[in-house]
N, CA, C, O and the ligand as a Tripos MOL2 file, in Angstrom:
@<TRIPOS>MOLECULE
protein
  261   259    66     0     0
PROTEIN
NO_CHARGES

@<TRIPOS>ATOM
      1 N         -33.0060   11.8740  -19.9560 N.3       1 MET1
      2 CA        -32.2150   12.0310  -18.7010 C.3       1 MET1
      3 C         -32.9370   12.7020  -17.6610 C.2       1 MET1
      4 O         -33.6160   13.7120  -17.8460 O.2       1 MET1
      5 N         -32.7670   12.0780  -16.4810 N.am      2 PRO2
      6 CA        -33.4580   12.7000  -15.3440 C.3       2 PRO2
      7 C         -32.7490   13.9940  -14.8990 C.2       2 PRO2
      8 O         -31.5340   14.1750  -14.9690 O.2       2 PRO2
      9 N         -33.6810   14.8930  -14.4210 N.am      3 ASP3
     10 CA        -33.0650   16.1960  -13.9020 C.3       3 ASP3
     11 C         -32.1400   15.9170  -12.7280 C.2       3 ASP3
     12 O         -32.4640   15.2080  -11.7750 O.2       3 ASP3
     13 N         -31.0180   16.4960  -12.8580 N.am      4 PRO4
     14 CA        -30.0600   16.2740  -11.7480 C.3       4 PRO4
     15 C         -30.5970   17.1690  -10.5040 C.2       4 PRO4
     16 O         -31.1880   18.2430  -10.6050 O.2       4 PRO4
     17 N         -30.2930   16.5540   -9.4290 N.am      5 THR5
     18 CA        -30.6980   17.3450   -8.2520 C.3       5 THR5
     19 C         -29.5080   17.8440   -7.5110 C.2       5 THR5
     20 O         -28.4410   17.2300   -7.5470 O.2       5 THR5
     21 N         -29.6740   18.9740   -6.8230 N.am      6 CYS6
     22 CA        -28.6000   19.5370   -6.0460 C.3       6 CYS6
     23 C         -28.2330   18.4940   -4.9100 C.2       6 CYS6
     24 O         -29.0690   18.0040   -4.1500 O.2       6 CYS6
     25 N         -26.8870   18.2200   -4.8900 N.am      7 PRO7
     26 CA        -26.3210   17.2770   -3.8860 C.3       7 PRO7
     27 C         -26.3560   17.9910   -2.4650 C.2       7 PRO7
     28 O         -26.1930   17.3710   -1.4140 O.2       7 PRO7
     29 N         -26.5660   19.2410   -2.5370 N.am      8 ILE8
     30 CA        -26.5110   19.9300   -1.1910 C.3       8 ILE8
     31 C         -27.8280   19.9720   -0.5120 C.2       8 ILE8
     32 O         -27.9510   19.6170    0.6610 O.2       8 ILE8
     33 N         -28.8380   20.4130   -1.2530 N.am      9 CYS9
     34 CA        -30.1420   20.5640   -0.6940 C.3       9 CYS9
     35 C         -31.2240   19.6830   -1.3710 C.2       9 CYS9
     36 O         -32.3630   19.6320   -0.9070 O.2       9 CYS9
     37 N         -30.8800   19.0430   -2.3920 N.am     10 GLY10
     38 CA        -31.8320   18.1150   -3.0540 C.3      10 GLY10
     39 C         -32.7960   18.7430   -4.0060 C.2      10 GLY10
     40 O         -33.6340   18.0370   -4.5680 O.2      10 GLY10
     41 N         -32.7260   20.0190   -4.2190 N.am     11 LYS11
     42 CA        -33.6270   20.6420   -5.1200 C.3      11 LYS11
     43 C         -33.1940   20.4690   -6.5240 C.2      11 LYS11
     44 O         -32.0150   20.2070   -6.7660 O.2      11 LYS11
     45 N         -34.1200   20.6060   -7.5170 N.am     12 PRO12
     46 CA        -33.6320   20.4180   -8.9420 C.3      12 PRO12
     47 C         -32.5640   21.5040   -9.2350 C.2      12 PRO12
     48 O         -32.6250   22.6840   -8.8920 O.2      12 PRO12
     49 N         -31.5390   20.8710   -9.9580 N.am     13 ALA13
     50 CA        -30.4200   21.7520  -10.2800 C.3      13 ALA13
     51 C         -30.7970   22.7540  -11.3370 C.2      13 ALA13
     52 O         -31.6680   22.5510  -12.1830 O.2      13 ALA13
     53 N         -30.0470   23.8990  -11.2220 N.am     14 ALA14
     54 CA        -30.3270   24.9500  -12.2500 C.3      14 ALA14
     55 C         -29.3120   24.7170  -13.3340 C.2      14 ALA14
     56 O         -28.2200   24.2130  -13.0710 O.2      14 ALA14
     57 N         -29.6380   25.0560  -14.4810 N.am     15 GLN15
     58 CA        -28.8000   24.8280  -15.6410 C.3      15 GLN15
     59 C         -27.5070   25.5400  -15.5360 C.2      15 GLN15
     60 O         -26.4460   25.0330  -15.8980 O.2      15 GLN15
     61 N         -27.6190   26.7260  -15.0330 N.am     16 ALA16
     62 CA        -26.4120   27.6060  -14.9410 C.3      16 ALA16
     63 C         -25.4170   27.1010  -13.8340 C.2      16 ALA16
     64 O         -24.2030   27.2920  -13.8950 O.2      16 ALA16
     65 N         -25.9900   26.5070  -12.9220 N.am     17 THR17
     66 CA        -25.0940   26.1020  -11.7890 C.3      17 THR17
     67 C         -25.0940   24.5910  -11.4600 C.2      17 THR17
     68 O         -24.8790   24.1280  -10.3400 O.2      17 THR17
     69 N         -25.3680   23.8720  -12.5980 N.am     18 ARG18
     70 CA        -25.3670   22.4150  -12.3840 C.3      18 ARG18
     71 C         -24.0540   21.8530  -11.8200 C.2      18 ARG18
     72 O         -23.0040   22.4020  -12.1530 O.2      18 ARG18
     73 N         -24.0380   20.8920  -11.0630 N.am     19 PRO19
     74 CA        -25.2410   20.1200  -10.6820 C.3      19 PRO19
     75 C         -25.9180   20.7890   -9.5000 C.2      19 PRO19
     76 O         -26.7460   20.1280   -8.8740 O.2      19 PRO19
     77 N         -25.6630   21.9700   -9.1510 N.am     20 PHE20
     78 CA        -26.3060   22.6260   -7.9680 C.3      20 PHE20
     79 C         -27.4800   23.4660   -8.3820 C.2      20 PHE20
     80 O         -27.6010   23.8900   -9.5310 O.2      20 PHE20
     81 N         -28.3590   23.7000   -7.3980 N.am     21 CYS21
     82 CA        -29.4940   24.4320   -7.6960 C.3      21 CYS21
     83 C         -29.1910   25.9320   -7.6940 C.2      21 CYS21
     84 O         -29.9020   26.7450   -8.2850 O.2      21 CYS21
     85 N         -28.1580   26.2350   -7.0350 N.am     22 SER22
     86 CA        -27.8440   27.7040   -6.9760 C.3      22 SER22
     87 C         -26.4520   27.8120   -6.8040 C.2      22 SER22
     88 O         -25.7600   26.8350   -6.5200 O.2      22 SER22
     89 N         -25.9740   29.0190   -6.9710 N.am     23 ARG23
     90 CA        -24.5050   29.3910   -6.8080 C.3      23 ARG23
     91 C         -24.1560   29.1170   -5.4170 C.2      23 ARG23
     92 O         -23.0400   28.6960   -5.1150 O.2      23 ARG23
     93 N         -25.1240   29.3540   -4.5150 N.am     24 ARG24
     94 CA        -24.8600   29.1630   -3.1320 C.3      24 ARG24
     95 C         -24.4970   27.7720   -2.7680 C.2      24 ARG24
     96 O         -23.5290   27.5360   -2.0450 O.2      24 ARG24
     97 N         -25.2410   26.8710   -3.2470 N.am     25 CYS25
     98 CA        -25.0020   25.4780   -3.0010 C.3      25 CYS25
     99 C         -23.7140   25.0270   -3.5550 C.2      25 CYS25
    100 O         -22.9930   24.2150   -2.9750 O.2      25 CYS25
    101 N         -23.4270   25.5930   -4.7400 N.am     26 ALA26
    102 CA        -22.1120   25.1750   -5.3620 C.3      26 ALA26
    103 C         -20.9790   25.6690   -4.5260 C.2      26 ALA26
    104 O         -19.9330   25.0360   -4.3830 O.2      26 ALA26
    105 N         -21.2480   26.8970   -3.9480 N.am     27 ASP27
    106 CA        -20.1650   27.3840   -2.9460 C.3      27 ASP27
    107 C         -20.0520   26.5790   -1.7710 C.2      27 ASP27
    108 O         -18.9500   26.2910   -1.3030 O.2      27 ASP27
    109 N         -21.2690   26.1510   -1.2050 N.am     28 VAL28
    110 CA        -21.2480   25.2480   -0.1050 C.3      28 VAL28
    111 C         -20.5140   23.9600   -0.2960 C.2      28 VAL28
    112 O         -19.8420   23.4350    0.5920 O.2      28 VAL28
    113 N         -20.6770   23.4760   -1.5060 N.am     29 ASP29
    114 CA        -19.9870   22.1560   -1.8470 C.3      29 ASP29
    115 C         -18.5210   22.4580   -1.9600 C.2      29 ASP29
    116 O         -17.6790   21.7430   -1.4160 O.2      29 ASP29
    117 N         -18.2180   23.5290   -2.6730 N.am     30 LEU30
    118 CA        -16.8370   23.8330   -2.8310 C.3      30 LEU30
    119 C         -16.0770   23.8930   -1.4760 C.2      30 LEU30
    120 O         -15.0250   23.2960   -1.2480 O.2      30 LEU30
    121 N         -16.7390   24.6800   -0.6210 N.am     31 ASN31
    122 CA        -16.1520   24.8970    0.6660 C.3      31 ASN31
    123 C         -15.8990   23.5110    1.4580 C.2      31 ASN31
    124 O         -14.8930   23.2320    2.1110 O.2      31 ASN31
    125 N         -16.9650   22.7620    1.2640 N.am     32 ARG32
    126 CA        -16.9610   21.5000    1.9630 C.3      32 ARG32
    127 C         -15.7790   20.6650    1.4170 C.2      32 ARG32
    128 O         -15.0330   20.0410    2.1710 O.2      32 ARG32
    129 N         -15.6460   20.6790    0.1220 N.am     33 TRP33
    130 CA        -14.6370   19.9780   -0.5740 C.3      33 TRP33
    131 C         -13.2510   20.4680   -0.1510 C.2      33 TRP33
    132 O         -12.3480   19.6980    0.1750 O.2      33 TRP33
    133 N         -13.1400   21.8370   -0.1800 N.am     34 LEU34
    134 CA        -11.8300   22.3650    0.2440 C.3      34 LEU34
    135 C         -11.4970   22.0190    1.6500 C.2      34 LEU34
    136 O         -10.4120   21.5210    1.9510 O.2      34 LEU34
    137 N         -12.4660   22.2940    2.5410 N.am     35 SER35
    138 CA        -12.0680   21.9500    3.9720 C.3      35 SER35
    139 C         -11.8080   20.4970    4.0730 C.2      35 SER35
    140 O         -10.9490   20.1030    4.8610 O.2      35 SER35
    141 N         -12.4590   19.6920    3.3620 N.am     36 GLY36
    142 CA        -12.2180   18.2170    3.3980 C.3      36 GLY36
    143 C         -10.8160   17.9080    3.0690 C.2      36 GLY36
    144 O         -10.1410   17.1050    3.7140 O.2      36 GLY36
    145 N         -10.3900   18.5820    2.0230 N.am     37 VAL37
    146 CA         -8.9470   18.4530    1.6040 C.3      37 VAL37
    147 C          -8.0520   18.8840    2.5660 C.2      37 VAL37
    148 O          -7.0690   18.2010    2.8540 O.2      37 VAL37
    149 N          -8.3220   20.1020    3.1710 N.am     38 TYR38
    150 CA         -7.3910   20.6340    4.1640 C.3      38 TYR38
    151 C          -7.4950   19.7380    5.4470 C.2      38 TYR38
    152 O          -6.4920   19.5560    6.1370 O.2      38 TYR38
    153 N          -8.6130   19.2190    5.7450 N.am     39 ALA39
    154 CA         -8.7290   18.4580    6.9370 C.3      39 ALA39
    155 C          -7.9680   17.1650    6.8330 C.2      39 ALA39
    156 O          -7.4090   16.6850    7.8190 O.2      39 ALA39
    157 N          -7.9430   16.6310    5.7230 N.am     40 VAL40
    158 CA         -7.2520   15.2780    5.6070 C.3      40 VAL40
    159 C          -5.8180   15.6820    5.1490 C.2      40 VAL40
    160 O          -5.6690   16.2590    4.0710 O.2      40 VAL40
    161 N          -4.8130   15.3990    5.9170 N.am     41 PRO41
    162 CA         -3.5040   15.7270    5.6530 C.3      41 PRO41
    163 C          -2.9750   15.2650    4.2870 C.2      41 PRO41
    164 O          -2.7370   16.0450    3.3650 O.2      41 PRO41
    165 N          -2.8190   14.0170    4.2330 N.am     42 ALA42
    166 CA         -2.2510   13.4030    3.0010 C.3      42 ALA42
    167 C          -2.6600   12.0240    2.8540 C.2      42 ALA42
    168 O          -1.9750   11.1020    3.2980 O.2      42 ALA42
    169 N          -3.8430   11.8390    2.1960 N.am     43 THR43
    170 CA         -4.3340   10.4170    2.0580 C.3      43 THR43
    171 C          -4.9510   10.1850    0.7340 C.2      43 THR43
    172 O          -5.5100    9.1170    0.4870 O.2      43 THR43
    173 N          -4.8740   11.1130   -0.0960 N.am     44 GLU44
    174 CA         -5.5510   10.9950   -1.4120 C.3      44 GLU44
    175 C          -4.6260   10.4710   -2.4420 C.2      44 GLU44
    176 O          -4.8880    9.4030   -2.9940 O.2      44 GLU44
    177 N          -3.5010   11.1860   -2.7570 N.am     45 LEU45
    178 CA         -2.6820   10.8400   -3.8170 C.3      45 LEU45
    179 C          -1.3660   10.4480   -3.2840 C.2      45 LEU45
    180 O          -0.3400   10.9050   -3.7870 O.2      45 LEU45
    181 N          -1.3380    9.5970   -2.2580 N.am     46 ASP46
    182 CA         -0.0390    9.2030   -1.7320 C.3      46 ASP46
    183 C           0.4780    8.0340   -2.5170 C.2      46 ASP46
    184 O           0.2640    6.8880   -2.1230 O.2      46 ASP46
    185 N           1.1470    8.2840   -3.6090 N.am     47 ASP47
    186 CA          1.6580    7.2060   -4.3970 C.3      47 ASP47
    187 C           2.8820    6.5560   -3.8350 C.2      47 ASP47
    188 O           3.9580    6.5190   -4.4330 O.2      47 ASP47
    189 N           2.6570    6.0430   -2.6470 N.am     48 GLU48
    190 CA          3.8410    5.4010   -2.0030 C.3      48 GLU48
    191 C           3.5560    3.8520   -2.0380 C.2      48 GLU48
    192 O           4.4440    3.0060   -2.1360 O.2      48 GLU48
    193 N           2.2910    3.6020   -1.9510 N.am     49 ASP49
    194 CA          1.9090    2.2260   -1.9350 C.3      49 ASP49
    195 C           1.0180    1.9200   -3.2010 C.2      49 ASP49
    196 O           0.4530    0.8410   -3.3830 O.2      49 ASP49
    197 N           0.9700    2.8640   -3.9450 N.am     50 GLY50
    198 CA          0.1030    2.7270   -5.2380 C.3      50 GLY50
    199 C           0.6670    1.7670   -6.1660 C.2      50 GLY50
    200 O           1.8740    1.7740   -6.4080 O.2      50 GLY50
    201 N          -0.1370    0.9350   -6.7050 N.am     51 GLU51
    202 CA          0.3550   -0.1010   -7.6210 C.3      51 GLU51
    203 C           0.4080    0.4740   -9.0460 C.2      51 GLU51
    204 O           1.1550    0.0160   -9.9110 O.2      51 GLU51
    205 N          -0.3660    1.4250   -9.2200 N.am     52 ALA52
    206 CA         -0.4760    2.0470  -10.5520 C.3      52 ALA52
    207 C           0.1340    3.4180  -10.5410 C.2      52 ALA52
    208 O          -0.4250    4.3580  -11.1070 O.2      52 ALA52
    209 N           1.2400    3.5420   -9.9220 N.am     53 ALA53
    210 CA          1.8740    4.9500   -9.8810 C.3      53 ALA53
    211 C           2.5180    5.1820  -11.1920 C.2      53 ALA53
    212 O           3.3430    4.3820  -11.6320 O.2      53 ALA53
    213 N           2.1620    6.2720  -11.8420 N.am     54 PRO54
    214 CA          2.7420    6.5520  -13.1010 C.3      54 PRO54
    215 C           4.1770    6.8380  -13.1010 C.2      54 PRO54
    216 O           4.8770    6.3810  -14.0050 O.2      54 PRO54
    217 N           4.6760    7.5510  -12.1700 N.am     55 HIS55
    218 CA          6.0740    7.7870  -12.1160 C.3      55 HIS55
    219 C           6.8240    7.0200  -11.0270 C.2      55 HIS55
    220 O           7.0320    7.5150   -9.9190 O.2      55 HIS55
    221 N           7.1810    5.9210  -11.3430 N.am     56 GLU56
    222 CA          7.9320    5.0840  -10.2950 C.3      56 GLU56
    223 C           9.3420    5.3320  -10.5350 C.2      56 GLU56
    224 O           9.7400    6.1140  -11.3980 O.2      56 GLU56
    225 N          10.1550    4.6040   -9.7000 N.am     57 GLU57
    226 CA         11.5700    4.8140   -9.9490 C.3      57 GLU57
    227 C          12.0250    3.7140  -10.8500 C.2      57 GLU57
    228 O          12.5780    2.6990  -10.4250 O.2      57 GLU57
    229 N          11.7790    3.9460  -12.0830 N.am     58 THR58
    230 CA         12.1340    3.0250  -13.1560 C.3      58 THR58
    231 C          13.2370    3.6220  -13.9910 C.2      58 THR58
    232 O          13.0370    4.5710  -14.7500 O.2      58 THR58
    233 N          14.4340    3.0250  -13.8250 N.am     59 PRO59
    234 CA         15.6190    3.5420  -14.5820 C.3      59 PRO59
    235 C          15.2100    3.4260  -16.1180 C.2      59 PRO59
    236 O          14.6240    2.4410  -16.5670 O.2      59 PRO59
    237 N          15.5520    4.4530  -16.8200 N.am     60 PRO60
    238 CA         15.1720    4.4420  -18.3250 C.3      60 PRO60
    239 C          15.8310    3.3460  -19.0070 C.2      60 PRO60
    240 O          15.1300    2.5450  -19.6250 O.2      60 PRO60
    241 N          17.1380    3.2020  -18.9750 N.am     61 ARG61
    242 CA         17.8290    2.1650  -19.7310 C.3      61 ARG61
    243 C          19.0810    1.7760  -19.0310 C.2      61 ARG61
    244 O          19.6890    2.6040  -18.3520 O.2      61 ARG61
    245 N          19.4770    0.5940  -19.1620 N.am     62 ASN62
    246 CA         20.6590    0.1860  -18.5200 C.3      62 ASN62
    247 C          21.9180    0.2810  -19.4100 C.2      62 ASN62
    248 O          22.9830   -0.2260  -19.0600 O.2      62 ASN62
    249 N          21.7750    0.8860  -20.4650 N.am     63 GLY63
    250 CA         22.7910    0.9450  -21.4310 C.3      63 GLY63
    251 C          22.8340   -0.1370  -22.4310 C.2      63 GLY63
    252 O          22.6150    0.0420  -23.6280 O.2      63 GLY63
    253 N          23.1480   -1.3480  -21.8480 N.am     64 SER64
    254 CA         23.2060   -2.4990  -22.7900 C.3      64 SER64
    255 C          21.8310   -3.0940  -23.0470 C.2      64 SER64
    256 O          21.0190   -3.1390  -22.1230 O.2      64 SER64
    257 N          21.5380   -3.5390  -24.2230 N.am     65 ARG65
    258 CA         20.2830   -4.1410  -24.4480 C.3      65 ARG65
    259 C          20.3310   -5.2680  -25.3530 C.2      65 ARG65
    260 O          19.3010   -5.8800  -25.6320 O.2      65 ARG65
    261 ZN        -29.1510   23.3470   -3.5480 Zn       66 ZN66
@<TRIPOS>BOND
     1     1     2 1
     2     2     3 1
     3     3     4 2
     4     3     5 am
     5     5     6 1
     6     6     7 1
     7     7     8 2
     8     7     9 am
     9     9    10 1
    10    10    11 1
    11    11    12 2
    12    11    13 am
    13    13    14 1
    14    14    15 1
    15    15    16 2
    16    15    17 am
    17    17    18 1
    18    18    19 1
    19    19    20 2
    20    19    21 am
    21    21    22 1
    22    22    23 1
    23    23    24 2
    24    23    25 am
    25    25    26 1
    26    26    27 1
    27    27    28 2
    28    27    29 am
    29    29    30 1
    30    30    31 1
    31    31    32 2
    32    31    33 am
    33    33    34 1
    34    34    35 1
    35    35    36 2
    36    35    37 am
    37    37    38 1
    38    38    39 1
    39    39    40 2
    40    39    41 am
    41    41    42 1
    42    42    43 1
    43    43    44 2
    44    43    45 am
    45    45    46 1
    46    46    47 1
    47    47    48 2
    48    47    49 am
    49    49    50 1
    50    50    51 1
    51    51    52 2
    52    51    53 am
    53    53    54 1
    54    54    55 1
    55    55    56 2
    56    55    57 am
    57    57    58 1
    58    58    59 1
    59    59    60 2
    60    59    61 am
    61    61    62 1
    62    62    63 1
    63    63    64 2
    64    63    65 am
    65    65    66 1
    66    66    67 1
    67    67    68 2
    68    67    69 am
    69    69    70 1
    70    70    71 1
    71    71    72 2
    72    71    73 am
    73    73    74 1
    74    74    75 1
    75    75    76 2
    76    75    77 am
    77    77    78 1
    78    78    79 1
    79    79    80 2
    80    79    81 am
    81    81    82 1
    82    82    83 1
    83    83    84 2
    84    83    85 am
    85    85    86 1
    86    86    87 1
    87    87    88 2
    88    87    89 am
    89    89    90 1
    90    90    91 1
    91    91    92 2
    92    91    93 am
    93    93    94 1
    94    94    95 1
    95    95    96 2
    96    95    97 am
    97    97    98 1
    98    98    99 1
    99    99   100 2
   100    99   101 am
   101   101   102 1
   102   102   103 1
   103   103   104 2
   104   103   105 am
   105   105   106 1
   106   106   107 1
   107   107   108 2
   108   107   109 am
   109   109   110 1
   110   110   111 1
   111   111   112 2
   112   111   113 am
   113   113   114 1
   114   114   115 1
   115   115   116 2
   116   115   117 am
   117   117   118 1
   118   118   119 1
   119   119   120 2
   120   119   121 am
   121   121   122 1
   122   122   123 1
   123   123   124 2
   124   123   125 am
   125   125   126 1
   126   126   127 1
   127   127   128 2
   128   127   129 am
   129   129   130 1
   130   130   131 1
   131   131   132 2
   132   131   133 am
   133   133   134 1
   134   134   135 1
   135   135   136 2
   136   135   137 am
   137   137   138 1
   138   138   139 1
   139   139   140 2
   140   139   141 am
   141   141   142 1
   142   142   143 1
   143   143   144 2
   144   143   145 am
   145   145   146 1
   146   146   147 1
   147   147   148 2
   148   147   149 am
   149   149   150 1
   150   150   151 1
   151   151   152 2
   152   151   153 am
   153   153   154 1
   154   154   155 1
   155   155   156 2
   156   155   157 am
   157   157   158 1
   158   158   159 1
   159   159   160 2
   160   159   161 am
   161   161   162 1
   162   162   163 1
   163   163   164 2
   164   163   165 am
   165   165   166 1
   166   166   167 1
   167   167   168 2
   168   167   169 am
   169   169   170 1
   170   170   171 1
   171   171   172 2
   172   171   173 am
   173   173   174 1
   174   174   175 1
   175   175   176 2
   176   175   177 am
   177   177   178 1
   178   178   179 1
   179   179   180 2
   180   179   181 am
   181   181   182 1
   182   182   183 1
   183   183   184 2
   184   183   185 am
   185   185   186 1
   186   186   187 1
   187   187   188 2
   188   187   189 am
   189   189   190 1
   190   190   191 1
   191   191   192 2
   192   191   193 am
   193   193   194 1
   194   194   195 1
   195   195   196 2
   196   195   197 am
   197   197   198 1
   198   198   199 1
   199   199   200 2
   200   199   201 am
   201   201   202 1
   202   202   203 1
   203   203   204 2
   204   203   205 am
   205   205   206 1
   206   206   207 1
   207   207   208 2
   208   207   209 am
   209   209   210 1
   210   210   211 1
   211   211   212 2
   212   211   213 am
   213   213   214 1
   214   214   215 1
   215   215   216 2
   216   215   217 am
   217   217   218 1
   218   218   219 1
   219   219   220 2
   220   219   221 am
   221   221   222 1
   222   222   223 1
   223   223   224 2
   224   223   225 am
   225   225   226 1
   226   226   227 1
   227   227   228 2
   228   227   229 am
   229   229   230 1
   230   230   231 1
   231   231   232 2
   232   231   233 am
   233   233   234 1
   234   234   235 1
   235   235   236 2
   236   235   237 am
   237   237   238 1
   238   238   239 1
   239   239   240 2
   240   239   241 am
   241   241   242 1
   242   242   243 1
   243   243   244 2
   244   243   245 am
   245   245   246 1
   246   246   247 1
   247   247   248 2
   248   247   249 am
   249   249   250 1
   250   250   251 1
   251   251   252 2
   252   251   253 am
   253   253   254 1
   254   254   255 1
   255   255   256 2
   256   255   257 am
   257   257   258 1
   258   258   259 1
   259   259   260 2
@<TRIPOS>SUBSTRUCTURE
     1 MET1         2 RESIDUE 1 A MET
     2 PRO2         6 RESIDUE 1 A PRO
     3 ASP3        10 RESIDUE 1 A ASP
     4 PRO4        14 RESIDUE 1 A PRO
     5 THR5        18 RESIDUE 1 A THR
     6 CYS6        22 RESIDUE 1 A CYS
     7 PRO7        26 RESIDUE 1 A PRO
     8 ILE8        30 RESIDUE 1 A ILE
     9 CYS9        34 RESIDUE 1 A CYS
    10 GLY10       38 RESIDUE 1 A GLY
    11 LYS11       42 RESIDUE 1 A LYS
    12 PRO12       46 RESIDUE 1 A PRO
    13 ALA13       50 RESIDUE 1 A ALA
    14 ALA14       54 RESIDUE 1 A ALA
    15 GLN15       58 RESIDUE 1 A GLN
    16 ALA16       62 RESIDUE 1 A ALA
    17 THR17       66 RESIDUE 1 A THR
    18 ARG18       70 RESIDUE 1 A ARG
    19 PRO19       74 RESIDUE 1 A PRO
    20 PHE20       78 RESIDUE 1 A PHE
    21 CYS21       82 RESIDUE 1 A CYS
    22 SER22       86 RESIDUE 1 A SER
    23 ARG23       90 RESIDUE 1 A ARG
    24 ARG24       94 RESIDUE 1 A ARG
    25 CYS25       98 RESIDUE 1 A CYS
    26 ALA26      102 RESIDUE 1 A ALA
    27 ASP27      106 RESIDUE 1 A ASP
    28 VAL28      110 RESIDUE 1 A VAL
    29 ASP29      114 RESIDUE 1 A ASP
    30 LEU30      118 RESIDUE 1 A LEU
    31 ASN31      122 RESIDUE 1 A ASN
    32 ARG32      126 RESIDUE 1 A ARG
    33 TRP33      130 RESIDUE 1 A TRP
    34 LEU34      134 RESIDUE 1 A LEU
    35 SER35      138 RESIDUE 1 A SER
    36 GLY36      142 RESIDUE 1 A GLY
    37 VAL37      146 RESIDUE 1 A VAL
    38 TYR38      150 RESIDUE 1 A TYR
    39 ALA39      154 RESIDUE 1 A ALA
    40 VAL40      158 RESIDUE 1 A VAL
    41 PRO41      162 RESIDUE 1 A PRO
    42 ALA42      166 RESIDUE 1 A ALA
    43 THR43      170 RESIDUE 1 A THR
    44 GLU44      174 RESIDUE 1 A GLU
    45 LEU45      178 RESIDUE 1 A LEU
    46 ASP46      182 RESIDUE 1 A ASP
    47 ASP47      186 RESIDUE 1 A ASP
    48 GLU48      190 RESIDUE 1 A GLU
    49 ASP49      194 RESIDUE 1 A ASP
    50 GLY50      198 RESIDUE 1 A GLY
    51 GLU51      202 RESIDUE 1 A GLU
    52 ALA52      206 RESIDUE 1 A ALA
    53 ALA53      210 RESIDUE 1 A ALA
    54 PRO54      214 RESIDUE 1 A PRO
    55 HIS55      218 RESIDUE 1 A HIS
    56 GLU56      222 RESIDUE 1 A GLU
    57 GLU57      226 RESIDUE 1 A GLU
    58 THR58      230 RESIDUE 1 A THR
    59 PRO59      234 RESIDUE 1 A PRO
    60 PRO60      238 RESIDUE 1 A PRO
    61 ARG61      242 RESIDUE 1 A ARG
    62 ASN62      246 RESIDUE 1 A ASN
    63 GLY63      250 RESIDUE 1 A GLY
    64 SER64      254 RESIDUE 1 A SER
    65 ARG65      258 RESIDUE 1 A ARG
    66 ZN66       261 GROUP 0 **** ****
């Protein structure tokens, strides 16, 4: 397996902080991720138009079967 590289700075990742090279880069990524989540209002799991929505409005049973 090739050594993973830090997605933040491209340095070889450290085992303790994989896939990042350091805790700092992990933090950077986390902040980036969080700010990205906060920046985007609601566009990720909007199961309104999702075709594979697990919980749809499906009535359990109609009584007669
Ligand atoms: Zn890094």
